[in-house]
C-alpha positions in Angstrom: 0.0 0.0 0.0 1.3 3.4 -1.0 2.3 5.7 1.9 3.6 9.2 2.2 7.2 9.9 3.4 7.3 13.1 5.5 10.2 15.4 6.3 11.8 14.0 9.6 13.5 15.9 12.4 17.2 15.5 11.5 18.5 17.9 14.2 17.2 18.9 17.6 16.5 22.5 16.5 15.4 21.8 13.0 12.1 23.4 11.9 12.5 23.0 8.1 14.9 21.6 5.7 16.0 22.1 2.1 16.3 19.1 -0.2 19.9 19.2 -1.6 19.8 16.1 -3.8 17.9 12.8 -4.1 19.9 9.6 -4.1 17.0 7.5 -5.4 15.0 8.0 -8.5 11.3 7.5 -9.1 10.7 3.8 -9.8 13.7 2.6 -7.9 13.4 0.1 -5.0 14.3 1.4 -1.5 15.3 -0.7 1.5 14.8 0.4 5.1 17.6 2.7 6.3 18.8 3.2 2.7 19.9 6.7 1.8 17.0 8.5 0.2 18.2 12.1 0.0 20.5 14.8 1.5 18.8 17.6 3.4 20.4 20.9 4.5 19.2 21.7 8.0 20.1 24.4 10.5 23.1 22.5 11.5 24.6 20.7 8.5 23.8 18.7 5.4 22.2 15.5 6.9 21.5 12.1 5.5 17.8 11.4 5.1 17.4 7.6 5.3 14.2 5.6 4.5 12.0 4.4 7.3 10.1 2.2 4.8 10.7 -0.5 2.3 9.3 -0.4 -1.2 9.4 1.4 -4.6 9.9 5.2 -4.7 6.6 6.0 -6.6 6.8 9.8 -6.6 9.1 12.6 -5.4 6.9 15.4 -4.2 9.7 17.8 -3.2 12.4 18.3 -5.9 15.9 19.5 -5.1 15.9 23.1 -3.8 12.5 22.8 -2.1 12.2 24.1 1.5 10.0 21.7 3.4 8.8 22.0 7.0 8.8 19.2 9.5 6.1 16.7 8.8 5.4 17.9 5.3 5.3 15.2 2.5 8.4 14.8 0.4 7.8 11.5 -1.4 5.5 8.5 -1.8 6.7 4.9 -1.3 4.7 1.8 -2.2 4.5 -1.3 -4.3 5.9 -1.3 -7.9 3.2 -0.2 -10.3 1.0 1.2 -7.6 -0.6 4.6 -8.2 0.4 7.6 -6.1 -2.4 9.9 -7.5 -4.3 10.1 -4.2 -1.2 11.8 -2.6 -0.4 14.3 -5.3 -2.5 17.0 -3.8 -0.3 16.9 -0.7 2.8 17.1 -2.7 1.7 20.2 -4.6 1.5 22.2 -1.4 4.4 20.6 0.6 6.8 23.4 -0.2 4.2 26.3 0.0 2.2 25.4 3.1 3.3 28.6 4.7 1.4 30.7 2.1 -2.1 32.1 2.6 -5.1 29.7 2.4 -6.8 28.9 -0.8 -9.6 31.4 0.0 -7.3 34.3 -0.2 -8.0 36.4 -3.3 -5.5 36.1 -6.0 -3.0 39.0 -6.2 -3.5 41.6 -8.9 -1.5 40.9 -12.1 2.0 42.4 -12.2 2.1 45.9 -13.7 3.6 46.5 -17.1 7.4 47.2 -16.9 6.9 50.8 -17.9 4.4 51.5 -15.2 6.6 49.8 -12.6 9.6 51.8 -13.7 7.7 55.0 -13.4 6.6 54.3 -9.9 10.2 53.5 -8.9 11.3 56.8 -10.4 8.5 58.7 -8.5 9.8 57.3 -5.2 13.4 58.1 -6.0 12.9 61.6 -7.3 9.3 62.8 -6.7 10.0 66.4 -7.8 11.1 65.3 -11.2 8.8 64.6 -14.1 9.2 61.1 -15.5 8.9 60.5 -19.2 9.2 57.0 -20.3 10.2 56.3 -23.9 7.5 55.0 -26.2 7.3 51.3 -25.9 5.0 48.5 -26.8 3.3 47.0 -23.8 2.6 43.3 -24.3 -1.0 42.2 -23.8 -1.7 40.5 -20.5 -0.6 36.9 -20.5 -3.3 34.3 -20.7 -3.3 31.0 -19.0 -1.8 29.4 -22.1 0.9 32.1 -22.2 1.9 31.5 -18.6 1.8 27.7 -18.9 -1.2 26.8 -16.8 0.6 24.1 -14.8 2.6 26.8 -12.9 -0.6 28.6 -11.8 -2.8 26.9 -9.3 -6.6 26.7 -9.6 -6.8 29.6 -7.1 -4.7 31.8 -9.4 -1.6 31.6 -7.1 1.9 30.8 -8.4 3.2 27.3 -7.4 6.4 28.3 -5.7 7.9 28.0 -2.2 8.5 31.0 0.0 12.2 30.5 -0.6 11.8 30.7 -4.4 9.5 33.7 -4.0 12.1 35.5 -2.0 14.8 34.8 -4.6 12.5 36.1 -7.3 11.8 39.3 -5.4 15.5 39.9 -4.9 16.2 39.3 -8.6 13.2 41.2 -9.9 11.7 38.2 -11.6 7.9 37.9 -12.3 7.0 34.4 -11.4 3.6 34.7 -13.1 5.4 34.8 -16.5 7.4 31.6 -15.9 6.9 27.9 -16.3 8.3 25.6 -13.6 10.2 22.4 -14.0 9.1 21.0 -10.7 6.3 18.6 -9.9 3.1 19.7 -11.6 4.7 22.8 -12.9 6.0 24.1 -9.6 8.7 26.8 -10.0 11.9 25.7 -8.2 15.1 27.5 -7.5 17.0 26.2 -10.6 14.3 27.8 -12.8 15.3 31.3 -11.7 18.8 30.9 -13.1 17.6 31.2 -16.7 14.7 33.6 -16.1 14.9 37.1 -17.5 14.2 39.9 -15.0 10.7 41.3 -15.2 11.4 44.8 -14.0 14.0 47.2 -15.4 16.9 47.9 -13.0 16.8 51.2 -11.3 19.8 52.5 -13.2 17.9 52.1 -16.5 15.0 54.5 -15.6 15.1 57.6 -17.8 14.1 61.0 -16.6 14.3 64.6 -17.8 17.0 65.4 -15.3 20.7 65.4 -16.1 22.1 61.9 -16.7 23.4 60.1 -13.6 27.2 60.0 -13.1 28.9 57.2 -14.9 29.2 54.0 -12.9 32.0 52.6 -15.1 34.2 50.4 -13.1 32.0 50.4 -10.0 31.4 47.0 -8.6 27.8 45.9 -8.0 26.5 44.4 -4.8 25.9 40.7 -4.6 22.8 39.3 -3.0 23.3 35.9 -1.3 20.1 34.2 -0.1 20.3 33.0 3.6 21.3 29.4 4.0 19.7 27.2 6.6 22.8 27.5 8.7 23.0 31.3 8.5 19.3 31.6 9.4 19.9 29.5 12.5 23.0 31.4 13.5 21.1 34.7 13.2 18.1 33.4 15.2 20.1 31.7 18.0 22.6 34.4 18.5 20.0 37.1 18.5 18.1 35.2 21.1 21.3 34.7 23.1 22.1 38.5 23.2 18.4 39.4 23.9 17.6 36.8 26.6 21.0 35.9 28.2 22.5 38.6 30.5 26.1 38.6 29.3 29.1 39.9 31.3 32.7 39.6 30.4 36.0 38.9 32.3 39.4 39.3 30.6 42.9 38.1 31.7 46.3 38.4 30.1 48.4 35.3 30.7 52.1 34.6 30.2 52.1 32.4 27.2 55.9 31.8 26.9 55.8 28.4 28.8 53.0 27.3 26.5 55.0 28.2 23.4 58.1 26.4 24.8 56.0 23.3 25.6 54.4 23.1 22.2 57.8 23.5 20.5 59.4 20.7 22.6 56.5 18.4 22.2 56.3 18.7 18.4 60.0 18.2 18.2 60.6 15.4 20.7 57.4 13.5 20.4 57.1 13.9 16.7 53.3 14.5 16.8 52.1 18.0 15.8 49.7 19.7 18.3 48.2 23.2 18.0 47.9 25.9 20.6 44.1 25.4 20.4 44.6 21.7 21.5 46.6 22.9 24.5 43.9 25.5 25.4 41.1 22.9 25.2 42.9 20.5 27.5 43.8 23.4 29.9 40.2 24.5 30.0 39.1 21.0 30.8 41.5 20.8 33.7 40.4 24.3 35.0 36.7 23.3 34.8 37.4 20.2 36.9 38.9 22.5 39.5 36.2 25.2 39.2 33.1 23.2 38.2 30.6 25.9 39.0 31.3 27.5 35.6 30.2 24.2 33.9 26.5 25.0 34.3 23.4 26.1 32.5 20.2 28.0 33.5 16.7 26.5 33.2 13.3 27.9 34.1 13.1 25.5 37.1 16.7 25.1 38.3 20.4 25.6 37.7 22.0 22.5 36.2 25.7 21.8 37.2 27.1 19.2 34.7 29.1 16.3 36.0 30.6 15.8 32.5 33.0 18.2 30.8 32.0 18.3 27.1 33.7 21.2 25.3 32.2 22.7 22.2 35.0 24.0 19.9 34.0 26.6 17.3 34.9 25.7 13.7 34.5 28.2 10.8 32.9 26.7 7.7 32.1 28.3 4.3 28.7 29.5 5.4 29.0 30.1 9.1 30.1 28.4 12.3 29.6 25.0 13.8 30.6 23.8 17.3 31.5 20.1 17.3 31.9 18.7 20.8 34.9 17.0 22.5 33.3 14.6 25.0 34.9 14.1 28.4 37.8 16.3 27.6 39.1 16.2 31.1 39.6 12.4 30.8 41.4 12.4 27.5 45.1 12.9 26.8 46.4 15.9 24.8 47.1 13.6 21.8 43.5 12.2 21.9 42.1 15.7 22.0 44.3 16.8 19.2 43.3 13.9 17.0 39.6 14.3 17.8 39.5 18.0 17.0 41.2 17.4 13.7 38.7 14.7 12.7 35.7 16.8 13.9 37.0 19.9 12.1 37.4 18.0 8.8 33.9 16.6 9.0 32.5 20.0 9.9 34.0 21.6 6.8 32.6 18.8 4.7 29.2 19.3 6.4 29.3 15.7 7.5 29.0 16.0 11.3 26.3 13.9 12.9 23.7 15.5 15.3 25.4 13.8 18.2 28.7 15.4 17.4 27.3 18.9 17.4 25.0 19.0 20.4 25.2 18.5 24.2 28.2 20.7 24.9 28.6 22.1 28.4 31.2 24.9 27.7 32.4 26.5 24.5 35.8 27.8 23.2 36.2 30.2 20.3 39.7 30.8 19.1 40.5 33.6 16.7 44.2 33.9 17.6 45.2 32.1 14.4 43.6 35.0 12.5 45.6 37.7 14.3 42.8 38.8 16.7 44.3 40.0 20.0 41.1 40.2 22.0 37.4 39.7 21.5 34.2 38.8 23.3 32.2 35.8 22.1 28.4 35.3 22.3 27.3 32.5 24.6 26.0 29.4 22.8 22.7 28.5 24.7 22.0 26.6 26.8 25.6 26.7 27.9 26.5 29.1 30.7 29.8 30.4 29.4 32.2 30.7 26.4 35.9 31.5 26.3 37.3 33.7 23.6 41.0 33.1 22.9 43.2 35.8 21.3 46.5 35.6 19.5 49.9 35.0 21.3 51.7 38.3 21.1 55.4 39.1 21.3 55.9 42.1 23.5 58.2 43.5 26.2 57.3 42.3 29.7 58.7 42.9 33.2 60.3 40.0 35.0 62.3 40.4 38.2 62.1 44.2 37.7 63.7 43.9 34.3 62.1 44.5 30.9 62.6 41.4 28.7 61.0 39.9 25.5 57.9 37.9 26.3 54.8 36.2 25.0 51.3 37.2 26.1 47.8 35.9 25.4 44.4 37.5 26.2 41.4 35.4 27.2 37.9 36.7 27.6 35.2 34.7 29.4 31.6 35.5 28.5 29.3 34.5 31.3 25.5 34.0 31.7 24.9 36.1 34.8 21.9 34.0 35.7 24.1 31.0 36.5 27.7 32.3 36.6 28.5 35.1 39.0 31.6 37.3 38.8 33.4 35.4 41.6 32.7 32.1 39.9 34.1 33.3 36.6 37.1 34.8 38.3 37.9 31.6 40.1 37.8 29.6 36.8 40.1 32.1 35.0 42.5 32.0 38.0 42.7 28.2 37.7 43.1 28.5 33.9 45.9 30.9 34.3 47.8 28.5 36.6 47.4 25.6 34.1 48.5 27.7 31.1 51.5 29.2 32.8 52.6 25.8 34.2 51.5 23.7 31.2 53.4 20.5 32.2 50.2 19.8 34.2 48.4 19.3 30.8 50.7 16.4 29.9 50.4 14.8 33.3 46.6 14.6 33.2 
């Protein structure tokens, strides 16, 4: 019996997903747990595996579709079985957020000349606008528009994501035909579509001609990815809802530099300063566990585990893979794990388990030459440490000015759970470990 395959929840914070590619074609047989498609979520590009066994009768959400949780994406059943009864669901899967069918159809798009005139009126209301004589095409009929791209209610079959792209590019969707299921317009159709409205710079007026823009670079509009949408939402919520305060220390990094140099030479295994900092933070948290906490509406949660989220920059944003039980792992184990997690992060192949459940975060911009910064807390964690570059500068030792190495660290704290004294205690312990780093190797 044919059955609908809905969009599953592929990450804890996922609300919708974008189909990247289908690994099965219509008519192909699918086993349980076999890879059906890849879906871009708010965290990464995740594998969408089948919960059913049977023939893929119909794909309802083509690549590029934005689909909310629980919306239908495909139909699976027995070979030769009809999927017609489910097609109505598929035609609205990517556009469910639009107004209901009873909403009156929007008025037809104005002719290009009229639209250009209105744009000119807004830009220079005091100037008279004279458009050159032009032939205005007759309104498109159903046959002109290709009826399959216009629903029975007169609305264009396109997802909110495609509508947004069309608005940004000045494309009139009502004059397009779609290549998706039942004529739906999908993102790839926009790449070959002509713009419907003339650009602002092409509007002619009776005023003096605008200065030449020869050689001036145009702006680029980049639609928000799922990851960037989530980063924007979560960090905005963090700054609005979490009362941040900041504590900064400047540590003597020369012992750390010497230890790393000796370790890489004598042991023959390359470790980074970030590896050393992660291990040092784990040791400091074990000594000042009050900082390893989170706030909830009912209670303060003090974690027994030390799972450190390490910020990794990727092409379209930032992800935070988690090093589990960092206090119980050796420096070499931590180094190897961070390298593996970072590689998978940049390939967008991290699993949900590898990106969630951290208790404390570290963000290191020292390798980019940033001396000092304050990071935004990654909820529901209670604190995040921002690590700056190791600087060469004169320092005073035994009343004598000598060359030295310094490094600034800034702790961002959620004041609901981490008080100033708690944060200061943690930083004091962290300073001891970093300035006497042989402790890192012994634990």
